[in-house]
SETINU-283821 format. One record per residue: residue in three letters; y, z, x of N, C-alpha, C in turn. Coordinates in steps of 0.001 Angstrom, whole numbers, plus 524288, in hexadecimal, padded with zeros to 5 digits. Each point is the difference from the previous one (the first is absolute). Example, Ala and Ser with C-alpha at 12.3 -4.5 7.8 and 13.67 -1.06 7.14 Angstrom:
! residues 2
ala7E9C681E7883386804A6800007FC86804B08000080384 ser8041A7FD307FEA2804A68003C8033480442802DA7FCFE 
***
This chain:
! residues 416
metBE4EFBC9A9811AA7FC63801A07FC987FFA67FC1E7F957 thr7FBCD7FD298002F7FEE47FE757FA8480110802577FBB2 glu7FF977FE4D7FA4B7FDB1801517FCF57F9D58021D7FFBA ala7FF12804347FE497FA65803F27FF557FC957FC467FD53 pro7FA637FDFC800CB7FC807FDC57FBAC7FFF9806C37FC19 ser7FF177FF7A7FBC47FEDE8029C7FAB87FB4F8019B801B0 ala7FECF8047F7FE0E7FAB28039D8000E7FCAB7FCB87FD48 gly7FEEF7FDDF7FDD97FD3D7FA7B7FC2D7FF007FEA980456 ala8027D7FC97801877FF4B7FB2E803BC7FD68802D5804A0 arg800F1804AB8020F7FE0A801F38061C7F9DF800147FE9D arg7FF09802F17FAC77FB378012E7FF4F7FB4D7FB4E7FDA1 leu804087FB9A7FE3C7FC157FBC47FE837FF3E7FCE280663 ala8040C7FE7D8024E7FFB67FF63804A47FB0580143802F0 leu7FD99806E3802F97FE2C801BF8002A7F9BD7FF507FDE2 leu7FFCA7FF7E7FB067FCDB7FFA47FB967FD157FB5180444 leu802537FA557FE897FF9E7FB27802477FDC28013580505 leu80259800738032F7FEEB80199806517FD3E801A280246 ile7FD8E805717FBDF7FB77801E17FF8F7FBA27FCDB7FD1B val800137FC8F7FE2F7FC957FDDA7FD227FDA37FA218043F val803AB7FF178018B7FDAB7FCB7804137FF5B8000B8057F ser800AC805F98023A7FCCA801C98033E7FA43800C07FEB8 val7FFD6802F17FDB87FB728012B7FD077FDA37FB24800AA phe7FEE27FBD87FEDF7FCD37FBCC7FF37801EF7FF4C805B2 asn8021F7FF968047C7FFF87FF5B804CD7FBE8803DD80256 tyr7FF4D804EB7FF737FBFD801DA802E57FB118001B7FD4C leu7FF087FD5D7F94A7FC037FF5C7FF587FF2F7FC7380299 asp8023C7FC077FCC87FD627FABE804107FD5080078807BA arg8037780279801DE7FF1F80285804707FAF580337801C1 thr7FF39802417FC717FB488031C801837FBCE7FFB07FA9B ile7FFEA7FC137FDD97FC197FE487FDB67FB547FD3E803AC ile801AC7FDD68042C7FC627FE78802697FD938055E80329 ser801CD80356802287FC7E8047A802357FBEB801247FD7F ile80195801B57FAAD7F9CB800DA7FC827FD167FC8F7FEFF leu801417FB4E801F77FD207FBC77FE397FC4E7FE99806B9 gln801748030C802287FDED7FF1B807B57F9867FF317FE1D val7FD228043E7FD1C7FAAD8011A7FF5B7FD537FA867FF1C pro8033E7FE247FBF47FC3A7FA867FC318008E7FBA080546 ile806AD7FF9F802CF7FFD47FC0B801257FD9080073806F5 lys7FF3B80408800937FD8F7FFB98059D7F8BC7FE4C7FD59 arg7FE57801AB7FCA37FB3A7FDE97FEA77FF7B7F9DA7FF0C asp803577FDC37FC9A800517FA7E7FEA8800927FD42803F1 leu803118008280309803767FC46804077FBFB802408067C ser7FF38803AB7FF6C7FDC780233805CA802B7801F180375 leu802388014D7FE7C805288022D8058C800C18059F803E4 ser800E57FF5E801B7800D280437803E08042F804DB7FDD8 asp7FD0F804CC803388066E8016F7FEBE8057A7FFA280381 ala7FF547FDA480657804027FDE07FFB5802BC7FC9A7FD24 gln7FDCC7FE197FCFF800B67FA867FB44804718028F7FD60 leu7FC54802D07FD21801C6803ED7FBAA80604801B78015C gly7FFF5802CB804F1804F980201800FA805337FCEB8008A ala7FD377F8F4803A7804757FD3880066801707FEBB7FA6E leu7FC1E7FFCA7FB1C802507FE647FBE380392803137FF2C thr7FE6A8052B7FE33803A28045A7FDDC80457801BD802BC gly7FF877FF2680539802E38001D802B4803F17FE4880326 leu7FFBD7FC51804BF801D57FE6D8035E8025E7FA0F7FCFF ala7FB957FD537FDDB800ED7FA6C7FE6980455801AB7FBAB phe8010F804E37FC8F803C17FDEC7FBC2805D7803CD80328 ala7FE828023C802A18042F80360801878021D7FD10803DF leu7FE9A7FD6780424802087FC4E803E18054E7FB277FB18 phe7FF637FDC17FE0A8014F7FD017FC3A80556804347FCFC tyr7FD7D802797FD2880127802FC7FA63806DC8033E804BD ser7FE328020A8047380425802BA8023C804E27FC4D80382 thr7FCF67FB1780257802C37FD5B802F2804E07FCF77FA6C leu7FDC67FE767FBD0801867FCA27FD29802A7801847FC58 gly80015805497FF61802B2803BE7FDB0806E47FF6080308 val80078800A48047F807527FF3B803DC801A37FBDD7FCF3 pro7FECA7FB678003A802877FB677FE16801248005B7FAAC ile7FCD48006E7FB1F8002C802C47FBF7804688036C7FF9A ala800F6805368031D80280802EC7FE43805E97FD88800F1 arg7FF227FD4A802CF806557FDFD8020E8021D7FD7B7FA95 leu7FC0B7FCE87FD277FF917FC067FC1E805BB804027FD11 ala7FBF6805A78001B80055802957FB258049A804477FF19 asp803397FF02804FE8046D80151802A6805407FD037FF16 arg7FD7E7FA4C7FFD4804977FC957FEAF800217FD197F8A4 tyr7F9AF8004A7FED5800B68008A7F9987FE37800597FC9D ser7FF7A7FDE17FBC27FCE38045D7FCA67F990803CD80111 arg802F78041C7FF2A7FA1F8040B800957FB587FEE27FC76 arg801F1801CF7FBFF7FD2D7FD987FBB77FD9A7FA207FE43 trp8012E7FB3C802827FDA57FC3E8010B7FC118018E80460 val7FF8F80132803D87FDB07FFE5803E07FC82803BF7FD3C ile80095803AD7FE6D7FBC88046D7FEEB7FB8D7FD917FBAE ala801367FCA47FA9A7FF707FD507FD947FC7C7FBBA801B6 gly8016C7FC18804377FC267FC758022A7FACC803888041C ser8027B80378801D57FDAE80403802517F9B98008E7FC92 ile801CF800CC7FBD97FB31802997FC497FBE87FA3D8002E ala803287FE377FDB07FDB27F9917FD927FB287FE758031F leu80039800C28059B7FE737FC62803FD7FD408037F80201 trp7FF9280681801A17FB3580321800DE7FB8D7FF817FC8F ser8034F800AD7FB067FA3D7FF117FB5E7FC0B7FBA87FF55 ala803567F9DE7FF8D7FF2D7FC427FE787FC637FFDC806F6 met7FEE4800CC805FD7FF59801A3803D27F936802DB7FDD8 thr800A8805C17FDC07FCF7801BC7FFBE7FC327FE927FC26 ala801197FDEC7FC0D7FD957FD337FCAB7FB657FB798020A ile802AA7FBC6803337FD837FC59802657FC168024080546 ser7FEF78049A801687FEB88009B8044F7FA438020F7FCCD gly800B8800AD7FA737FA108002E7FDB17FC747FC9780174 phe8035C7FA0C8029F7FAA57FABE800007FF248007D80503 ser8010180358804DE7FE3680015805C17F9C17FE687FE6C thr7FF467FDE6804887FA27800A5801A17FE8D8013980613 ser804D2801AC802867FD048017380530804A380292802C6 phe8006D80274804478044280391800B6803D77FE2D801F2 ala7FF977FAE880309805857FD867FFE88039E7FEEE7FCD1 ala7FD787FDAE7FA8E802D47FF687F9A6801E4804F47FF0E leu7FE83804A0800577FFF58045B7FCA2804238026F8051E val8011F7FE0980443803CD8029F802CA806C97FB7780024 phe7FCB07FC537FEFE805357FA8D7FEF18020C8038B7FADB phe7FD96800D97FB65803B78017E7FA88802BB8062780129 arg7FBE4803698029D803E7803968016C804868013580220 ile800797FB6F802DE804DA7FD378030C8051E800327FCAB gly7FDAC7FC037FACA8028C7FE5A7FCD18031A806897FD26 val7FBFC803617FC85801A58044180046803898029080237 ala7FFF08009B805B2802F6803E580478806647FCC07FFC5 leu7FD537FA8D7FF74806407FAFA7FEC9802F7802477FAA2 gly800408001C7FD547FFC58029D7FB2E80179805848000A glu7FEE5803968005E800E0805E48010C8043C7FFCF8048B ala801267FE5580327801AB8010B8042B806E88015D7FE19 gly7FF437FC547FB2C807C47FE0C7FDC0801B8804E87FE55 ser7FA57802757FC5E80105803F47FC24804508067B80220 ile7FE61802A4802D07FFE3802D080232805EF801D9801E5 pro802E07FC9C802F5802BC80132802A3805FE7FF547FD8A ala7FE037FC937FC5A802ED7FED67FB3380189807007FA83 thr7FA427FD70800968018A806E47FCFF802EF80410801AD his7FEC380083805758037A8055D800A58045C7FD8080036 ser801F47FC8D800EC807E17FF087FFCF801228011C7FC0A met7FBB97FD857FAF980208800C77FB5E800B0805FC7FE00 leu7FB7180266802BD80177804F57FD4E80349802F3803A5 ala802CC7FF1F804288062B8024A802BB802C47FDA07FE0E asp800187FC6D7FD67804B87FF837FC118003D802C27FAC4 tyr7FB83801867FDBB7FFB48020B7FAA480024804F07FFCB tyr7FEE78020A804D98008B806C78022680378802F8803F2 pro801A7802DF7FFA48029780359804B17FDA0800A680437 pro802127FFB5804017FC41803D2803517FF1E804797FEA8 glu800B6805327FCFF7FF95803D57FE2E7FB338009E7FD07 arg7FF267FB2E7FD977FB67800857FB827FC437FB8E8023C arg800AC7FB69803CD7FE1F7FDAE801C77F9E18014E7FF3A ala7FE2C8032D8044A7FCBF80191801A57FB17802677FAC9 thr802CF802517FC8C7FCF6801917FC417FE027FB277FB06 ala803E57FACA80059800667FA887FDA87FAE27FE7E80358 leu800567FED1804547FB037FD87803B47FC328041B7FEFD ala7FF4B804AF801987FA86802847FD197FF957FCB57FB1F ile801037FEF67FC0B7FF83800937FA1A7FCB87FA4E80290 trp804717FC097FFFC7FCEC7FAAA802807FADF80021801A9 gly7FFF8803F9805367FD7D7FFE68029E7F9C3800CD7FE3D leu800BF803747FA837FB20800F57FFB97FC3A7FB957FC0C ala802B07F9FC800FC7FCEA7FAAF7FE787FDC6801688031F leu7FFB6800A1804F47FB667FF2A804817FA14804957FF11 pro8016B8045B7FD947F870801CF7FFD67FED07FC807FB56 ile803437FF0A7FB927FF4F7FE647FADA7FE7F7FB60800CB gly801917FBEF803927FDE27FB1E800B07FBE4800ED80372 val7FEFE803C78045C7FA837FF0D803B37FBE8802AC7FAD8 met8022F8054B7FC187FC298006B7FE627FE057FAC67F9B0 leu802487FC397FE407FFC67FDB57FD7E7FC2A7FBED803D3 gly801B87FFBF8047D7FDC47FA8B802837F8E8803AB80124 tyr80100803C87FFC97F97180199802A57FDD5800F57FAD1 leu801E0801897FAD77FD487FF8D7FA187FF1B7F8C87FF21 ser804187FE297FE7A800227FAD67FF4A7F9F97FDD980137 gly800C77FF36807E97FDE97FD0A8029C7F9E5804447FFA2 gly7FDDC8032E800BD7FDB78031C7FE6C7FB097FECC7FAF7 trp803927FFDE7FDA27FCAC800387FC3B7FE757F9DE7FB9B leu8041F7FC51802F57FCE57FB847FD977FEC17FDB280441 ala800108008B804AC7FC987FD13803637F986803ED7FDE9 gln80054804A97FF5E7FAFE800E57FCDD7FD1F7FD2B7FAC0 ala804E3800127FD4B7FDBA7FDCC7F9757FF9D7FA6480090 ile8020B7FD4B803DB802307F9D67FE8F7FDC07FE01806A2 asp803AD80007802BB800587FECA80699804AA800FA80315 trp800B27FE848041D802AB802488041D804C87F9C27FE79 arg7FF0A7FC777FF4C8023F7FBFB7FEC8802427FFFB7FB77 ala7FF478023B7FCDE8023F801647F9EE80332803B680029 ala800D580180803D3802A9806387FE4D805F77FD2D8038A leu7FF0A7FCE48040C806127FE5680202801937FB747FB4A trp7FC947FC6A7FBEC8034A7FBBC7FD9480213803FD7FCF0 ile7FEAF804717FD748015B802E27FBB38049E80399801AE val8018180102804F3802E38029A801A08038D7FE328019A gly800127FA7A802C9803757FC6A800E9802FB7FDE37FB8A gly7FD607FD987FC19801B77FFB57F9D08037A800F97FF4F val7FFA2807F57FECB802E28012D7FECD8045D7FF06803B9 gly800E5801188033A805D57FFD88013C803AC7FB638019D val7FBF77FC5680148804017FB307FE1A803887FE6A7FAFE leu7FD11802DD7FA0B803DA8008F7FD8E803D3803197FEE5 leu7FE9E802638054F80543805BC7FF1B806A67FF8E80138 ala7FE477FD54804F0802B07FC1E801A7806A27FFD07FD42 pro7FECA7FA007FAB8803AE7FEA57FDD080275804317FC90 leu7FD4B804D27FF23802C8804BB7FD5F8041B802B680359 ile7FD0E80136805188046B80330803B0804937FA8A80180 leu800517FC7E800FB803A37FCBE7FF0B805157FFA47FCB1 ala7FC5B801547FBA2803B07FF127FBA380272807D17FDEB leu7FDBF8023380178801DF805547FD13802AD80234806CF leu7FE9E80069804C38039180265803B1804C97FD62801CD arg8042D803EA8002C8054F7FE48801727FFD0801D68044A glu804F87FD6880368802477FFE9805E18043380454800FE pro7FF18803AA801B680394804ED7FFC1802F17FD17803E5 ala80677802337FFCC803C27FD96805147FD7C802C780577 arg7FFF77FDBC803BE7FFE28003880515803B68047780466 gly7FD618039F80040802568031A8020F80493803C87FDE3 arg7FC76800F27FD7E80329803F47F8A8801428053680301 phe7FE6480100800B1800F480720803C4801DF8005B80696 asp801B57FAD37FFAC80271800D58068B806187FF3C7FE72 ser8031A80293803C8805887FEEA8009B802C67FAF27FF50 gly803C27FE67800FB801467FA358013A7FDF27FBCB7FB9F pro800D67FC33800FC7FF837FAF57FD777FA0D7FF087FFFA ala7FE687FC1B7FC7F7FA977FCBD801A37FD537FED080599 pro7FCB880296801BE7FEE27FEAA8054D7FE217F9C87FFC5 ala800417FD0A8047F7FECB7FA097FF5E7FAC8801F380559 ala7FD817FAD37FE7A7FAD780158802DB801237FF5280474 met7FBC2804AB802BC8019980099805BD7FE1B7FBF280514 pro800C17FE34803A77FD137FDAB803057FA81801818011B trp7FC7C7FDCA800817F9238034E801A9801B9801118050D gln800F27FF0E8044E802C48018D80457801E3803DA7FFFD glu80304802667FD6D8043C802E27FE637FCD68057D80028 gly7FC847FDDE7FA207FCE88039D7FD7A7FB83803AB80432 leu7FF337FC058047A7FCFB80272801AC8000D804BB803D7 arg805957FE608023580384802C58030E80100805827FE3D val801877FF557FAB6800AF804867FDFF7FDCE803227FDE8 met7F9927FF7B8008A7FA268011D80043800FF8022D80351 ala801547FE5A8053D7FC7D8026B804F58038D80475800ED arg804527FE5B7FDDB8049D8058B801F87FF078054B7FCBF arg7FB87800E07FE407FF53802DD7FBE97FB1B80235802C4 pro7FEE3804618029C7F9A4800A1802E37FEE6803CB7F9A8 ser80115801E07FD627FD73801C27FC5E7FCBA7FD3D7FBED leu802897FA217FE847FE7F7FCB67FE087FA547FCCB80191 leu801877FF5C805B97FA387FDCD8035F7FC1C803777FFAA leu80222804BD8010C7F8C6803077FF1B7FF668022A7FAB6 leu803837FF727FB5C7FF467FF0F7F9E27F9927FBD17FF2B phe803137FC0E803B67FCB47F902800987FAC2802D3801E9 ala7FFB08025E805D07FAA580178801AB7FC188053D7FD82 gly80171803C87FBD07FDFD8043F7FEFA7FCE77FB6E7FA75 gly802947FB527FDFD8005A7FFC47FABC7FB7D7FC0D80269 ala8008D7FE53803387F9DE7FB63802837FB1B8024D8003C leu8007680540802567FC298016A801D67FDDE802B77FC62 asn804CD803237FD177FC6B802F37F8597FE7F7FB307FD69 asn801F27FAFB7FEBA7FD517FD737FE607FA487FC44802C8 leu7FF1F80297805C17FB9D7FC45800A37FB06802FF7FE47 val801E3806B98014C7FBD9802097FCA37FEA17FEF17FA54 leu805427FF4A7FC3B7FECD801547F9A57FE6E7F93280040 ser7FF3B7FD00802EC7FEB57F99B7FD5C7FA498016C80349 val7FDB380253802947F9F480080800387FE64803997FCE3 ala802A5802C87FDE47FF02803EA7FA7D7FD287FB207FB6E leu805677FE897FDF87FFA57FCAA7FB997FBF37FA7080118 asn7FF567FE9E8042F7FCCE7FD38801457FAEF7FEF17FFEC trp7FF3C8041F8031F7FA2B802DE800AD7FC3A804317FEF0 asn8043B8018F7FBB47FC5A805267FD577FDCF7FE777FD25 ala7FE677FA847FAE37FD697FFE27FFB67FA417FBE17FF9F pro7FFEA7FE8C8077D7FADA7FF9E801867FE068058F80250 phe805F58049C8021C7FC62805008021E7FD518031A7FAB2 tyr801E5800367FBAB7FDAF801857FC907F9BD7FC2B7FD00 ala800AB7FBAA800BF7F9D07FD2E800CF7FC4A7FFE38017C arg801B2800BF806A97FB6E8015180308800B7804A78005B leu802898031C802DB7FF0A806607FFEA7FF5A801957FC95 his800B67FF2B7FA8F7FEA6804787FC377FC807FDBC7FB20 gly7FE7E7FC23800777FC747FBDE7FD638035E800267FA07 met805B07FF5E7FFC580146800947F9D48007B7F9BE7FE6E ala7FE8B7FF687FCA9800557FAD37FE008063A7FD347FDF9 leu7FFCB7F9E08003D8060E7FE268006E803768030C7FA9B gly7FE047FF057FB6D80213804667FC5D8025A80456800BB asp7FC4C8034D801098011B805AC8030380626801D7802CE ile7FCBF7FB11803FE8045C7FFA5802E3804C17FEF47FF4F ala802237FB177FCB1804147FE6C7FE7B80312804FC7FC1E thr7FBD8802947FD9F804A08047D7FB8B80190805BA80405 ala7FC578009580380800678031A80402803B97FF8B803C1 leu801EE7FB4E80337802467FE3780138808787FE637FD5A ser7FE117FFE97FA328041D7FDF57FCF0801158077C7FF39 leu7FE1A801A07FEA3801AA806367FFF68030980236805C5 met7FB1E7FF848035780245802BB803BD806ED7FD4F803D2 thr800437F9E57FD30802CE7FF10802268061A7FE977FCD2 gly7FD69801237FAF18034A7FEBA7FBF780453807037FF25 ile7FCF5802228001F800F1806EE8004B802F1800D58046D gly7FCA28000780263802AA800CA808A68050B7FEB7800A9 gly7FE977FB917FEC3803CB7FC0A8021E8061C800087FCF2 ala7FECE8000A7FA82804C8800D87FC168030F807A380268 ile7FDD7802DE7FF428015F804BF8028D802277FFB7804CE gly7FDD07FE3F804918021F7FE948053F804427FC688005A ile801BA7FA917FAB5804217FE7A8012B80383802A27FEB1 phe8008D8029B7FA918020C801B27FC04803EF8042380484 ala7FA6E8022B8019D801748059B801BC804727FEFF80558 gly7FDD67FCDD80482803F17FE5780226805417FF6A80110 gly800817FC0F7FBA98065E7FE7F7FD3C802C2805007FD05 trp7FD24803CF7FD668042C8039B7FC8B8009B8031B803AE leu7FBEE8014F802DC802928063480632802F07FCBD802F4 thr7FEA17FC32800EC805067FDE3803B7804A67FF3D7FD28 asp800C57FE047FBA480604801097FD6A8019C804E3800A9 arg7FC5780434800527FF8C805827FF048052C8025280386 val7FE707FCC78050E801618029A8049F806357FFBD7FFF5 arg80371804BD8025380377800E68006E803B37FB4180390 ile8055D7FD817FCC3802A17FBA2802B0801D68016480330 asp7FFDB80408802198037F802EA806127FAEA8000E8032A thr7FAA37FF587FDC07FC1A8002F804EB7FA097FC7F7FE4B pro802F07FA0A802D67FF097FC1F7FD9F7FB017FE888037E glu7FED5804FF806A57FC647FCF9802197FB8F8022F7FD6F arg7FFA8802FE7FD877FA42803E37FD717FE777FAAC7FD54 arg802367FC567FDA97FD4F7FB017FDCE7FBD78001A80246 pro7FF9A7FDA1805607FBB07FD728033C7FE368049F801DD ile80041804977FE017FC52803D58040A7FE2D801DF7FAD7 leu80075800647FCCD7FD728013E7FA417FA4E7FAF280024 thr802297FB81801077FC5A7FCD07FFC97FC468009B80431 gly8030A80002805207FBE3800B2805357FB84805167FE4B ile80136803E77FDED7FB35802F87FEF17FC387FDD47FBF1 ala7FF3B7FE697FC587FF1D7FDEB7FCF07FAC07FB1B803FF leu8028E7FE4D802107FC507FA15802FA7FCE2803AA80335 leu802FA80470802137FBF48022D804067FAF7801B17FDD4 leu80179801B47FB037FAB38039F7FD8C7FA5A7FC907FEA7 thr802D07F9878001D7FD9D7FC467FD6A7F97C8001280470 thr8001A801B8804F87FE0A7FFA68017B7F9BD8046D800CC pro800AF8042E7FF6C7FC1F802B77FE2B7FEDF800657F9D8 ala801017FDA57FE1A800B87FEBC7F92E7F85F7FB96802D8 ala8024C7FBA5800DC7FE277FB39801DF7FACD802678018E leu8002E800768051A7FB6C80374800AD7FB828037E7FD3E val80275802FB7FCF07FC2D800A67FBF47FF4D7FD4C7FBB5 gln802287FCB67FE047FF887FB377FC397F8257FE3C80264 leu801217FDB8805537FE477FD258017D7F9AF8025180372 gln800E98040A801267FB6780436801BE7FC4E8030E7FBE7 ala8025A7FF3A7FBB97FE0D804727FE1E7F9BE7FBBE7FC5C ala7FDDB80497800867F8E47FFF47FD14801427FD3B7F91B ser803ED804087FCD77FF9B7FF187FAA6801E87FDBF7FEB1 thr7FFA07FAE67FD01805717FABE7FEC380330805397FA35 ala7FEF6803E87FD8E803DB8031D7FD6A803898009B804E7 val7FF4C804228044980297800858047C804607FAB280227 ser7FBA67FE0C8008C805CC7FA17802A3801917FD507FC16 leu7FE4D7FF747FBB2805517FE117FD7680359803F07FDBB ala7FFE18048280030804A5804897FEF1804587FEB9805F6 ala7FD118011E805438011C7FDDD80278804B37FCC1800B2 gly7FCFE7FACD7FF52803097F9BB8008F803248008B7FBF5 ala802BB802BF7FC44803B5800057FC2D803E4802C9802C8 val7FE2F80473802888041C80296801C3803227FCF380594 thr7FCA57FC35802B37FFD37FD3B8035B8041B7FB6C7FD4F val7FED47FE7F7FBDF803187FB6C7FF5F8066D801C37FE3A leu7FFC98045B7FDBC80494804877FF888040F7FED180338 leu7FBBE802DC802A4805F27FEBF806CB800AA7FC0A800D0 leu7FC3A7FD2A80026801057FA3D8047A805B67FD127FA8D phe7FE9C800157FAED803D37FED77FDC3806D98040080014 phe7FFBE8033580033803D18009380063804E67FE778032E tyr7FE7C7FCFA8036A8041A7FEE6801E2803A57FBF97FE7C tyr7FC2E7FD8F7FBC67FF597FB237FE3A808E77FE677FE80 ala801F1804AB7FBDE8051E7FFBF7FEB3802CE801AE802E0 pro7FF74804448050A804C97FF13802E9800837FEF88043D ile7FBEE7FC268026E800427FDD880318805047FA687FF3B ile7FFD47FD077F8F7802877FBCE7FF378058C804537FE75 ala80170802C37FE368036F804037FE058033280008806B4 met7FDB18027080446803188017480503802A77FA8A80217 thr7FB9C7FBB97FEA4801017FB07803448040E7FCF37FE73 gln7FFD8801027FAD5806337FEBF7FBF58031D8014F80274 ser800BF803627FF0A804B9806428020A800367FBF280491 leu8008E80138803B27FEC27FC92804E6804CE7FCBB8014B val7FE947FB027FBED800C17FB5880300804BF7FEA67FA4E pro803937FB7180242804B67FF517FA0B7FD757FCAE7FCEB ala800707FF187FBF57FF8A7FDC87FB8A7FD947F96B8037B ser803907FE44801167FF527FB5E801A47F7FD7FCD2802B6 ile8002580300801457FA1A80060802C17FD2E802E17FE2D arg7FE6F8032D7FBA57FC7E803617FDD27FCEB7FCFB7FE8A ala7FF277FC0F7FC9B7F9D47FCEF7FF507FE9E7FD71807E1 phe803A67FFDF801657FE097FCE4806327FC0A8058480179 thr804BC8039C7FFC07FCA380689802417FBEC8023A7FF26 ser7FF627FD237F9AD7FA06800E87FD407FB5B7FD2C802B8 ser802637FCC2800637FB867FBF7804117FECC8016480314 ile8048C8017B804697FC3C7FFF6805B67FCEC806687FEAF leu80355802067FC7E7FAA4806297FF3A7FB217FDCD7FE63 leu7FF587FB1C7FC437FC607FE897FFE67FD057FDAF801C6 leu801E47FDA0804947FEE77FBAB803017FCE7804A8804C4 ser8027E80415802C17FD8A8021E802C77FAE8805437FDC5 val8024B801BD7F9FE7FB3B803047FD287FC2F7FC7F80003 asn7FF657FCD47FD657FB347FB6F7FFF97FCAF7FCF38027C ile8018C7FD8D805757FE9E7FDC8803577FCB680405802CC ile803798040C802487FA5180442802D57FEA2803187FB7D gly800AF8026E7FB5C7FD01802107FB127FB787FE2F7FE71 leu803CB7FB917FCD77FCF17FD1E7FC187FC777FB49802C0 gly802D07FED68057C7FCF17FB2E800E57FBA680208805AA leu8028B804DB803077FB7D80053804857FBA2804C17FC78 gly8018A803937FE0A7FB6B804417FCFB7FCB17FC787FDCD pro7FD6A7FEDE7FBE97FE3C7FD077FF347FBC07FEF980347 trp8024E7F9F38027C7FE5E7FDB7803917FD82803E2803E5 leu80138803078037B7FE43802AC802BA7FB6E802B17FE99 thr801A48032F7FBE27FBB4803447FFAC7F8E77FD6F7FD35 gly803B67FA417FE197F90F7FC0A7FF8F7FFF58000980526 ile8033F7FEC88040A7FCDE7FDDE805347FDC6806528027B leu80150803F4800197FDDD802D3801E07FBF28026E7FCDA ser7FE067FE367FC027FB2C801427FCAF7FBF87FC7180238 asp800FF7FA3D800137FE3C7FC74803097FCA3801E98039B met8024D8016C804D38002780200805647FC5E804F28002B leu80067801A47FDA27FD62805EC7FEBF7FB1A7FF587FEB9 gly7FE4D7FBAF7FF147FB127FEA67FC977FF247FE737FA50 gly806D6800617FE377FDFD7FC707F9CD7FE6B804A67FBFB ala7FDC6802117FFE07FBD8804487FEA08049A803BA7FB4B asp7FD04801247FCE28041A805347FD03802268029380389 his7FE5E802D680430802288057980157803C07FD8680475 ser800CB7FA838001C802B77FC48803D9805CF8025E7FBE1 leu7FF8E7FD1C7FDE9804CE7FF927FA7C801EC804DB7FFF2 arg7FE2A8059E7FF1F802BA8053C800FB802D67FF8C803E4 thr7FD378005C804F7801258011C8060C8047D7FA2A80048 ala800607FC477FF08804D47FE097FFB0803B2800E77FB93 met80093802B87FB6480533803857FDE4800CA802F9801B8 thr7FC538032D80259801A780545800F5803CC7FF7D805DE met7FDCA7FE1B803DC803857FC7B80301805F4800B07FF21 ile800AA7FB4E7FB11805927FE268008280323803B97FD13 ser7FCD08049C7FBE8803B6803177FE4580289803848039B phe7FF407FFC180450802BE8039680629804DA7FBBD7FF93 phe802BF7FCD57FDDC804837FD978028780438801A77FA76 gly7FCF58049C7FBB28047E802267FCC28023D804AD8045B leu7FDA9802FA803DA804888020E8010E803547FD6F804A6 ala8004C7FDF3801DA804BD7FAA9800EC804117FF0A7FD25 ala7FD947FF597FC0C8035F7FEB17FB1B803BC804107FF75 gly7FD7B803207FE7B8034180669800B38044A80105802AF gly7FE897FE5C8047D802FD801DA804A2805387FC117FE87 cys7FD357FA9F800E5803DE7FE258011B8059C800297FA3E phe7FF1E8017D7FC22803C98021F7FD0B802808041880146 leu7FC20803B9800DE804748053D80333804777FFA7805DC leu7FD117FAE580150803387FE9C80452804EA7FDEB7FD6B ala800237FD627FBA7804577FC787FDFC80447805407FD77 ala7FBF1804237FF0F8047B8033E7FE29804AE801F38036D arg7FEE47FF0A803ED804BE8014A805D7804B17FD9A7FF6E phe7FEFF7F9257FE53803BF7FD6A80000803D27FF847FB6B tyr7FBF68017B7F9A48002E7FDAF7FADB8056F800637FFE7 ala8030B804B57FF458050C801F87FD93804CD7FBF0802EE lys7FFD08009780644801FE7FDD2803927FFF07F8657FC89 asp7FC867FE10800227FFF67FACE7FE86802B27FE257FA4A leu7FD37804537FB6B80367800C97FB57806797FD148016C arg8034180492802EC804957FF418001D8000C7F95A80344 lys7FD8A7FDF3801BE802057FB49800A5800497FB8A7FBE5 
***
């Protein structure tokens, strides 16, 4: 075990990684709130909107994350992170010049390419800054960047689009991110790899062997499956809630931006922190309770979502939506902490990239796109979108079941 980083170094690293992740989710989310003016200006269908916010982004984000994670397992993770934020922010700004669906998809693929490198490298760094017994809480604090980024994405996108236009929103947000990249490179320090593992610092494991290690852990595979199914429901909520409230409840874009930022910011923050904090409170001699705790939370997402989508009252729908978001985000810190604990340090970034691949191809890639296709197939009217979102919400039950089943193998896999 190498010398531990100071408390100040850990706090600074955590803060910087939070800032990076905030911009990650801000740039990813802003296109969701801008769907309303983009659909009008570029004459897009619901299926095209679903592909833009889901499939086109997720395919490249997920698949490119694997080779970039291999670089993070071999070379400097801070360079990977700084380069990633510079690229995705530049592509966000450039996407404001799009005049067609094809151009907008092309630039969003560029955003996906940049964002693909950030999260696996971050997971690996945090695992070397914090010991296993504090890791879920640290990841929960870092994970607050997700609801904060989504909240800022809704607010900045909605209000800038209403005050100026949707193109200016992309120019401004992307430009600020580009300026942040050199600051991250200057201040972020690289921790010793495998700091809390016994024995010498590990060499990078060949990817084929890494996949074999993962395949021998059934709990890990079930966590991947449960995370993918939960992210399917979560991605639909994050990407289609704005059109839902505009069409079904007649809300103005600025009001939607404020409501969704509060719903996601407060509900998501509580869910992420509660998930990490409660997971670290589980006794060390009963680790199987960690996936059980998360599984129960995910089972409850479906009834909460049904209330949100079917309520006639806007106030009731928004309140139920906040509960739904809280429960959907509960899995975030636990799944990262559990998967990082199930594998050796030499493949942690690689494991995170495989987690992101499964979660985002199925969840982010298929969820918004299938919702758009279902909405168009059902007639494309306002009620069609409600029906499509309702159908997708039932995947929450399967997500919770996967986590409960993972509990049967989790303790044994930890000993491996």
